C-alpha positions, 0 to 999 in steps of 0.5 A, spaced: 382 369 435 381 362 433 375 356 432 372 355 439 370 349 437 377 347 435 380 350 441 375 345 445 376 340 441 384 340 443 383 341 450 379 334 450 384 331 446 390 333 451 385 331 457 383 325 454 391 323 452 392 325 460 387 320 463 390 314 458 397 316 462 393 315 468 390 309 467 396 306 465 400 308 471 394 305 475 394 298 471 402 298 472 401 299 479 395 294 479 396 289 475 390 290 472 385 296 468 380 299 472 373 295 471 367 298 467 364 300 474 370 304 476 370 308 471 376 314 472 374 314 479 379 309 481 385 314 479 383 318 485 382 313 491 383 306 492 376 304 493 378 296 492 383 297 497 388 295 493 395 295 496 399 296 490 395 302 488 400 308 488 395 314 487 391 319 487 394 319 480 389 326 478 386 330 484 380 331 480 377 328 473 374 334 471 368 335 466 370 336 458 370 342 455 362 342 454 362 340 462 360 333 461 363 327 464 369 323 461 367 315 459 371 310 461 370 303 457 374 297 457 375 293 450 375 286 451 373 285 444 379 287 442 384 284 448 383 284 455 388 290 456 384 294 451 381 301 453 378 307 451 376 314 455 371 318 450 368 325 451 362 325 447 364 332 444 360 339 441 354 334 440 353 331 448 351 324 444 356 318 444 357 314 438 357 320 433 363 323 428 364 328 433 367 324 439 373 325 442 376 318 443 383 314 444 384 307 445 389 303 448 392 297 449 396 296 455 401 291 456 404 290 463 409 296 463 408 299 456 402 301 452 400 302 444 395 307 441 391 304 437 
C-alpha cells in the first residue's frame, strides 16, 4: 500500500513546514526569532514573559514519525533572521543524508524558504 519510509518522510516534511509557520508567527509577534535554547517550546508557552506573545502557536510539539524530537536552530552564518528545523530522519542521526530539514529566513512579516 506504499513505502512506509516515504510516508513517514512526507509526514515529517509537513510537520517541519508547519513548525516553520509557527516560528514565523512567533517572530512576527515578538519581533525576533526564538533563541537556540528556547527551541520550539516557545511556540507552546510564553516562558520569557514577552508582552507581544500571542500563542500558544501549537498545542503540542509531537515527535517526528520515528518518535524522536525535532530540532530548531538559528543560523547566524546566513544572517540574524535565518533558522532551520530538522528531523534526524529514519536513521536518527543528525547531519546525515536522510535528515528532513527546512531552512528559512524571516523578514519581519515575510519569510523566504532557502
